[in-house]
C-alpha positions as CSV (number, residue, x, y, z in Angstrom):
1,M,14.9,-0.6,-26.8
2,V,14.8,-2.2,-23.2
3,R,13.8,-5.5,-22.6
4,P,11.0,-6.3,-21.1
5,Y,12.7,-8.9,-19.2
6,T,15.0,-6.4,-18.0
7,P,12.9,-3.6,-15.9
8,T,11.8,-7.0,-13.9
9,G,15.0,-9.0,-13.3
10,G,14.1,-11.4,-16.0
11,R,10.6,-11.9,-14.3
12,A,8.0,-12.7,-17.0
13,A,4.4,-13.0,-14.3
14,P,2.8,-11.3,-12.1
15,T,2.7,-12.7,-8.5
16,R,-0.9,-11.7,-8.3
17,R,-3.6,-12.4,-11.3
18,T,-5.4,-10.1,-9.8
19,L,-4.1,-6.7,-11.1
20,D,-5.9,-4.9,-14.1
21,L,-4.9,-1.7,-15.6
22,A,-8.1,-0.2,-13.4
23,T,-6.5,-1.4,-10.0
24,L,-5.5,1.3,-7.7
25,L,-2.3,1.9,-6.0
26,I,-1.9,3.5,-2.8
27,A,2.3,3.4,-1.5
28,D,2.6,3.0,2.1
29,P,4.6,6.4,2.6
30,D,6.6,4.7,5.8
31,K,8.0,1.7,3.9
32,P,12.1,2.6,3.1
33,L,12.7,3.3,-0.4
34,A,16.2,1.9,0.1
35,G,17.1,-1.6,-1.4
36,L,14.6,-1.2,-4.6
37,D,16.1,-1.7,-7.6
38,A,15.1,1.4,-10.1
39,H,12.4,0.5,-11.6
40,S,10.4,-0.1,-8.7
41,H,12.0,3.0,-7.0
42,R,10.5,5.0,-10.1
43,V,6.8,3.2,-9.6
44,M,7.3,4.1,-6.1
45,Q,8.1,7.8,-6.5
46,H,5.3,8.5,-8.6
47,C,2.7,6.8,-6.4
48,L,3.8,8.3,-2.9
49,P,1.9,11.2,-3.6
50,G,-1.8,9.8,-4.3
51,V,-3.8,6.8,-5.6
52,L,-2.9,6.0,-8.9
53,A,-4.5,3.7,-11.8
54,L,-1.9,1.0,-12.9
55,A,-2.6,1.9,-16.4
56,E,-1.6,5.9,-15.0
57,V,1.4,4.6,-13.5
58,S,2.5,2.3,-16.6
59,A,1.7,4.7,-19.2
60,D,3.2,8.0,-17.2
61,L,6.6,5.7,-16.9
62,Q,6.3,4.6,-20.7
63,L,6.3,0.9,-20.0
64,P,4.3,-1.9,-21.0
65,A,1.4,-3.2,-18.9
66,A,2.5,-6.3,-18.1
67,V,6.0,-5.0,-17.4
68,T,4.1,-2.6,-14.6
69,K,1.9,-5.1,-13.2
70,V,4.8,-7.6,-12.5
71,L,6.8,-4.6,-10.1
72,V,3.8,-3.5,-8.8
73,A,3.3,-6.8,-7.8
74,S,6.8,-7.5,-6.3
75,L,6.1,-4.3,-4.7
76,C,2.5,-5.3,-2.5
77,D,4.4,-8.1,-1.5
78,S,6.8,-6.6,0.3
79,G,4.0,-3.9,1.5
80,H,5.8,-0.5,-0.3
81,L,2.3,-0.9,-2.4
82,Y,-1.3,-1.7,-1.4
83,H,-3.8,-2.4,-4.2
84,R,-7.8,-2.2,-4.6
85,D,-9.7,-3.9,-7.0
86,P,-11.9,-2.0,-9.0
87,I,-15.4,-1.5,-8.4
88,P,-17.1,-5.0,-10.2
89,A,-19.3,-4.3,-12.9
90,A,-23.1,-4.4,-11.1
91,Q,-24.5,-7.4,-11.4
92,Q,-27.7,-8.9,-13.5
93,R,-30.8,-7.1,-12.4
94,D,-34.1,-8.5,-12.2
95,T,-36.3,-7.2,-14.5
96,H,-39.7,-8.9,-13.5
97,L,-39.0,-7.3,-10.1
98,L,-38.5,-3.7,-11.5
99,E,-41.3,-4.0,-13.7
100,R,-43.4,-4.9,-10.8
101,I,-42.3,-2.4,-8.5
102,L,-42.6,0.4,-11.5
103,D,-46.5,-0.9,-12.1
104,A,-46.8,-0.9,-8.3
105,L,-46.1,3.2,-8.4
106,H,-47.7,3.7,-11.1
107,N,-50.8,2.2,-9.2
108,L,-50.2,5.2,-6.3
């Protein structure tokens, strides 16, 4: 069993608090992979073919999500990865306005 702090080099928390399991990761194919530690290199190789969610990377590499977040945050800091936040939840609807629109449509 590998301790969670081993892949992260002893770091316990990601440098970016906005990362969650639905965050989309996009690798920069122009960034050299030389100099990356083994786990970061694996994350990059996994992300290079296309866009993946953080949860997919975590599951495919069989790493805990917390460990993956630390690795991904470091790769974002170095410019190897870009991240996109998931689409926010829909905002509350004004039901009164929607009812008035529906009534107006019925009256047409």
